[in-house]
FIGUMAR-556648 format. One record per residue (C-alpha): residue in three letters; x, y, z. Coordinates in steps of 0.05 Angstrom, whole numbers, plus 5000, padded with zeros to 4 digits. Layout:
<recs>
ALAXYZ/...
</recs>
This chain:
<recs>
MET500050005000/TYR502650694982/GLN504251195037/ARG499751785023/LEU502152485036/LEU495552665066/ALA495652115120/PRO499252505174/ARG494453105167/VAL488452645172/ARG491052295235/GLU492452965266/ALA485653245250/LEU482252645282/THR485652835348/ASP482553515355/THR476753585306/PRO469653245312/VAL468653155238/VAL474153015186/LEU472352995112/ILE476952745058/ILE474652974990/GLY477452814922/PRO476252444857/ARG472851764858/ARG478051184857/ALA483751634882/GLY484751224945/LYS480451594995/THR477150975022/THR483850595030/LEU486751195069/ALA480551285113/ARG480550555132/SER488050555146/VAL488051165191/GLY481750975230/GLU482750585294/GLU481249835295/GLY473749665305/ARG471450345278/PRO464650225243/TYR465150325167/ILE459050485124/THR459150635049/LEU453551015016/ASP455250634951/ASP451450054982/PRO444050134964/THR441349925030/ALA445550415068/LEU444050975019/GLU436650855025/ALA436950885101/ALA441151515100/ARG436451875052/ALA430051655085/ASP432051815158/PRO438552185163/GLN437552305239/GLY435951575252/PHE441851365208/VAL446751785249/ARG443751645316/GLY448151175355/LEU454151215310/ASP460651405343/ASN467651415317/ALA464651205250/THR467551245179/ILE462051425126/ASP464351335054/GLU461651734994/VAL457552205037/GLN455752654978/ARG450552144959/ALA446452355019/PRO448153075037/ASP442653135091/VAL446952635132/LEU451653215144/LEU446053615177/ALA444453025222/ILE451952965239/LYS451953705258/LYS446553575310/SER450152955336/VAL456753335344/ASP453353925380/ASP450853425431/ASP457653085436/TYR463553495412/ARG469052965423/PRO474452955369/GLY474852425316/ARG467552235319/PHE466352225245/LEU471152085188/LEU467752205121/THR469752165048/GLY466752474988/SER467652424914/ALA464353114906/ASN465753744944/VAL459353774987/MET462554355025/THR460654794967/LEU453254704985/PRO451255315028/LYS446954965080/VAL452454445092/SER458454915096/ASP454755395141/SER451954865188/LEU458654515199/ALA463055135206/GLY467855045264/ARG466254305271/ILE469554005209/GLU476353995174/THR476253845101/LEU482353545067/THR483253454992/MET486152824966/LEU488152764892/PRO490652144855/LEU497751874871/ALA503452354868/GLN510052144836/ALA513252224907/GLU508251714933/LEU509451234875/HIS517051274886/ASP516251244963/ALA519951894968/VAL519452445021/PRO518253064976/THR522653664989/PHE521254054927/LEU516854604956/ASP521554705017/ARG527454754970/MET524055264926/TYR522655694984/THR529755665011/GLY532655744941/HIS536955104947/VAL534154674891/GLN538654084870/ALA539153634810/PRO535452974818/LYS539552354833/ALA535151934786/PRO532952424732/VAL527152234686/VAL527452534616/GLY525252444545/GLU520751854530/ASP520851614602/LEU518152284624/LEU512652234572/GLN510651574596/ILE509851814667/VAL505752414645/LEU501051994602/ALA500051474657/GLY497151974708/GLY495951784782/PHE489851354790/PRO492050704823/GLU487450244780/ALA489750564715/LEU497050484736/SER495949754752/ARG494049614680/ALA499649324636/SER498449694572/GLU497050394550/ARG490750164513/ARG487949844575/ARG489550474617/GLN485750894567/ASP479950414569/TRP479750504645/ALA479951254637/ARG474251274587/SER469950824633/TYR471651274692/LEU469651894654/THR463151594635/SER461751404707/VAL463352104732/LEU459052444680/THR453052004684/ARG452951814759/ASP456952294805/LEU454152934774/ARG447052684786/ASP448652644860/ILE449853384864/ALA445753724809/GLU440453714757/ILE443753744689/GLU439553994630/LYS444053714574/LEU446953114606/THR448052764538/GLU452153354515/LEU456953334573/PRO462052854542/ARG462553354484/PHE463353914532/VAL468853554569/ARG472553414504/PHE472354154488/LEU475054304558/ALA480653814546/GLU482854184483/HIS483354814526/SER486854504588/GLY492254994609/GLN488855594575/LEU484956194601/VAL477756044614/ASN472856324564/TYR465856124589/SER462256404528/GLN466455984482/LEU465755384526/GLY458255454529/SER457555544453/SER461054874444/ILE454554524464/ASN449655124450/VAL448655364520/SER449656054551/HIS455856354582/LYS452256274650/THR450855534638/GLY457855394613/GLN460555714676/ARG455855284718/TYR458054644682/VAL465354804695/GLY463654914767/LEU460254244771/LEU466053894739/GLU470654224791/GLN466053954846/VAL467253244821/PHE474853384814/LEU475253284740/VAL478053984727/ALA480454574769/THR480755314755/LEU487055694775/PRO485856414795/PRO490256984770/TRP495357294815/HIS495258034818/THR498858624852/ASN498159374851/ALA505559404828/ILE503359194758/LYS497159554733/ARG495859154670/ILE494858414690/THR490257894661/LYS484857754712/THR482157104681/ALA482856434711/LYS486355854677/LEU483155164669/HIS486754504681/PHE484653774683/LEU486853454748/ASP489652804719/THR493752754655/ALA491352034640/LEU484052304637/LEU486452884596/ALA490152454547/ALA484351964539/THR479352524527/ARG483752824472/GLY485652144444/LEU493152264459/THR497451644457/PHE504951564469/ASP506351494394/ARG502152064375/VAL505352544426/ARG512252294411/LYS511252444335/THR507753134348/ARG511853434403/ASP507554054406/LEU502253624439/PHE506753514500/GLY506754224525/PRO499654264551/LEU500153564579/LEU506453714617/GLU503754384645/THR497554014671/PHE502053464700/VAL506353964738/PHE500154334763/ALA497053714791/GLU503553474822/VAL504554134857/LEU497554114884/LYS498853414912/LEU505353664945/ILE501554244975/SER496453765006/GLY501853435046/SER506054025062/GLU506854375129/MET506755025091/ARG500155375075/LEU500455555003/ASP495455844953/ALA496455704878/PHE495456224822/HIS497756384751/PHE500557044725/ARG500157394658/ASP500858134641/GLN498358494580/GLU505158394546/MET503757644548/ARG509457534600/GLU506756954642/VAL508356474698/ASP504555814697/LEU504355724772/VAL505056244827/LEU505355974898/GLU504056474955/ARG505556255025/ASP501356525083/ASP506857005102/GLY506657315032/MET512956975004/ILE512456794931/VAL515556264885/GLY514256194810/ILE514255584766/GLU514255604690/VAL513854954651/LYS517554824587/ALA516854164548/SER523854204521/ALA530953994538/THR533454704525/VAL531955344566/ARG533656034542/SER533956684578/ALA527656924545/ASP523756354579/PHE524956744645/ALA521257374622/GLY515057234663/LEU519057014724/ARG523357644722/THR517158074717/LEU513957714775/ALA520557784816/ALA520758524803/ALA513558614824/CYS514658224889/GLY521258504908/ASP523658184974/ARG517557764976/PHE520157344917/ALA523756724942/PHE525356344878/GLY523256214807/ALA524355594765/VAL523255384693/LEU521854634698/TYR524554294635/ASP525853594605/SER533053524625/GLU537853314684/ASP541353914709/VAL539754524750/VAL542455124713/PRO542555824747/PHE539756394704/GLY541156974752/GLU539457144823/ARG533856694850/LEU532456394781/ALA534355724751/ALA532455194700/VAL530454574741/PRO528953864718/VAL521653654721/SER523553024760/SER526153474816/LEU518653484837/TRP519352794866/ASP526652564866/ARG530152434933/ALA534853014922/
</recs>
């Protein structure tokens, strides 16, 4: 079993918080984690079981009554259970009483988030990070903030890196022996999410059009969000396109990355970027295979940027630092793919380049960001497809992509 980066935070939360909720995509390993961190003998109930689901929906208060130190899986299938848990916790506020998992972010529902405020800690778990797959203790974020990045001891480059990117992080997909079988799994997964999980959280007017909408999103992964353009792809309004993207965010298929801004630069793009949260799902949606990407190298750039985005989010989930992620672009098209802001205001920037060569011009966005931040700028890296760390001036360097997970 893989050692998950989130596990220590879940165990810690159970010692001082009555309700702990692990949210993330279906099949990412939430159930395995929940069962591994819960103490022996802790009751386990999954709402994927039809009988348990019927009981939870028919009488939420009765379902929760008598439960103590319980694990409830896939709680988004019966959101009213959370309101019943709130009453139970108000009567008995001991820590660790309920460990929940959800494949949709039920905390975005107003009546749920308001009622459980101060009683719940929500932790996000994404598919496997490369650090987890390699059983490595990740140091990348700490090294970025100290400015002491190092070349990886076991660099992954070229076709090996492409293979890793295309494989994504879902455990079941990774267990399959061939690319074709992994893509078959990914397509089946997408069908399940679009026809089942979305129905748990919303009424969808054009459910049959969602696969086409998702394919259109996949073509624009890593780009600025244009809701009017997205909506027009299935003949719905700007507002409906925005709602659909929001729902796909709730089931952890995609994520929007907000823009970073500062008063030091007046002309900054204030539009979010859109990313898929797993590159295997992105590749399957776009029909991208190893042979196709290897022959048409331009296809690798968006895949690699999405891969780095997802890997950094996974590292953040297990980090002691409190970090918020953004992107940066000014009106002169100088950009930084990822801007991380620590809770003390310190900034690091990450640009992604799907090439074995980095030039000074590739640091234009990072230099603009550094100038705007001044002393708040800790470090900037262009992640690239090579083996060596190459300095490009004060607090700037070209850094191998595999430094994200290598035991440097």
